[in-house]
C-alpha positions as CSV (number, residue, x, y, z in Angstrom):
1,M,29.1,88.4,68.4
2,E,28.3,91.7,66.5
3,V,25.2,92.4,68.5
4,V,27.0,92.2,71.8
5,T,29.8,94.5,70.6
6,L,27.2,97.0,69.3
7,F,25.3,96.8,72.6
8,N,28.4,97.4,74.6
9,E,29.3,100.4,72.5
10,W,26.0,102.1,72.9
11,R,24.9,101.2,76.4
12,P,25.0,104.1,78.8
13,N,27.1,102.3,81.5
14,E,27.7,98.9,83.0
15,R,24.4,98.9,84.7
16,W,22.9,97.8,81.4
17,L,23.3,94.2,80.1
18,L,22.1,91.9,77.3
19,M,21.3,88.4,78.4
20,A,19.9,85.2,76.8
21,F,16.1,85.1,76.7
22,D,15.6,81.7,78.3
23,V,17.7,82.4,81.4
24,A,15.1,84.8,83.0
25,A,12.4,82.8,84.8
26,S,10.3,85.6,86.1
27,E,10.3,89.1,87.5
28,V,10.7,87.7,91.0
29,H,13.8,85.7,89.7
30,L,15.3,88.8,88.2
31,W,14.6,91.0,91.3
32,T,16.1,88.3,93.6
33,V,19.2,88.3,91.5
34,W,19.3,92.1,91.6
35,H,18.9,92.1,95.4
36,A,21.8,89.6,95.7
37,L,23.9,91.9,93.5
38,R,23.1,95.0,95.5
39,R,24.1,93.3,98.8
40,R,27.4,92.3,97.2
41,E,27.9,95.9,95.8
42,I,27.2,97.5,99.2
43,S,29.4,95.1,101.1
44,E,32.2,95.4,98.4
45,S,32.2,91.6,98.0
46,M,31.5,91.2,94.3
47,T,33.4,88.5,92.5
48,S,33.2,90.5,89.3
49,R,34.4,94.0,88.8
50,A,31.3,95.2,87.1
51,P,27.6,95.0,88.0
52,D,26.5,93.6,84.7
53,T,29.0,90.7,84.9
54,E,28.1,90.1,88.6
55,F,24.4,90.0,87.7
56,L,25.0,87.3,85.0
57,R,27.3,85.4,87.3
58,I,24.7,85.2,90.1
59,L,21.9,84.4,87.6
60,S,24.0,81.6,86.2
61,G,24.6,80.1,89.7
62,T,28.4,80.0,89.3
63,H,31.5,81.5,90.8
64,Q,33.1,81.4,87.4
65,I,32.7,84.5,85.2
66,R,33.5,82.7,82.0
67,T,30.8,80.0,82.8
68,A,28.3,82.9,83.5
69,F,28.9,84.3,80.0
70,E,28.6,80.9,78.4
71,R,25.3,80.2,80.3
72,A,23.5,83.6,80.4
73,G,25.2,85.6,77.6
74,L,24.2,85.6,74.0
75,T,25.4,82.8,71.8
76,S,25.2,82.1,68.1
77,G,21.7,81.1,67.2
78,D,20.0,83.1,69.9
79,E,17.0,85.0,68.3
80,K,15.7,86.8,71.4
81,A,17.4,88.5,74.3
82,W,16.6,90.7,77.3
83,I,17.9,94.2,77.6
84,V,18.2,94.7,81.4
85,H,18.9,97.8,83.4
86,I,20.2,97.3,86.9
87,P,19.0,100.1,89.1
88,E,21.0,101.5,92.0
89,L,18.1,101.4,94.6
90,E,18.6,101.1,98.3
91,I,17.9,97.6,99.5
92,G,16.5,98.6,102.9
93,D,16.0,96.1,105.7
94,G,15.0,93.1,103.5
95,F,13.7,92.0,100.2
96,A,10.1,92.5,101.2
97,N,10.7,96.2,102.2
98,I,12.1,97.3,98.8
99,E,10.2,100.0,97.1
100,I,10.5,100.1,93.4
101,P,9.7,103.6,92.2
102,R,7.4,103.6,89.2
103,D,9.5,106.2,87.5
104,I,12.5,103.8,87.3
105,Y,10.8,102.4,84.1
106,N,9.9,105.7,82.6
107,D,13.2,107.3,83.4
108,N,15.1,104.7,81.4
109,T,12.8,104.5,78.4
110,K,14.9,106.8,76.2
111,E,18.0,104.8,76.8
112,F,16.2,101.6,76.1
113,E,14.7,103.0,72.8
114,R,18.2,104.2,71.7
115,L,19.7,100.7,72.4
116,Q,16.8,99.2,70.5
117,L,17.3,101.5,67.5
118,H,21.1,100.8,67.3
119,L,20.5,97.0,67.6
120,K,17.7,97.1,65.1
121,A,15.7,95.2,67.6
122,S,11.9,94.9,68.1
123,L,10.2,95.0,71.5
124,V,8.8,91.6,72.6
125,V,5.7,92.3,74.7
126,Q,6.2,89.3,77.0
127,R,7.2,88.7,80.6
128,P,9.9,86.3,81.6
129,R,8.6,82.7,82.0
130,P,10.3,79.8,83.6
131,S,11.2,76.9,81.2
132,N,13.1,73.6,81.2
133,E,15.1,75.0,78.3
134,G,16.2,77.8,80.5
135,L,17.2,75.4,83.3
136,V,19.4,73.5,80.7
137,R,20.9,76.8,79.6
138,I,22.1,77.9,83.0
139,G,23.3,74.4,83.9
140,V,20.6,73.1,86.3
141,R,19.4,70.3,84.1
142,N,20.7,68.2,81.2
143,N,18.8,68.1,77.9
144,G,16.0,65.7,78.2
145,D,15.6,66.1,82.0
146,E,12.4,67.9,82.9
147,I,10.8,69.1,86.1
148,S,7.2,70.0,86.5
149,F,6.1,73.5,85.7
150,E,5.2,74.4,89.3
151,H,8.8,73.7,90.5
152,I,10.8,75.4,87.7
153,E,10.8,78.9,89.1
154,N,12.1,77.6,92.4
155,A,14.9,75.7,90.6
156,F,16.0,79.0,89.0
157,L,15.9,80.8,92.4
158,N,17.9,77.9,94.1
159,H,20.5,77.9,91.4
160,A,21.1,81.6,91.7
161,A,21.5,81.2,95.5
162,M,24.2,78.6,94.8
163,A,26.4,81.2,92.9
164,D,28.8,81.5,95.8
165,M,28.7,78.1,97.4
166,H,31.9,76.2,97.2
167,G,31.9,72.5,97.2
């Protein structure tokens, strides 16, 4: 896809990624995946060689990198996507003890705007929302299967936790 090639050409480093719109359930979901990634980076136990790929792999709930790109990467027909920056923050003594500096957003605004300009993209003022479509996309459900709204986010979180389970 041309947009992915363009993004990879202009992104500052492998801590920036482009992912399908429906695969992000919430900010909690994304920060949970981030925490899992940081734990793997620190312990040098990543399956992937790069943080962007590992993030998509965990998010997709799979051990297979190819499957991760099929599920969470952009595909033909996608009209929206998320530009994600993966910060290198310390993870501390647990998820509840992580401090996210406010400057992290401001410090990366220029890079985001540069990517947005090169991609000829517009900003979508919307937070991630869990959806049954997203669950289908990441391989949790089949088309037509639905779960109630109050359980969707948990399904996303559980799926990410399964990324390294072997069966």
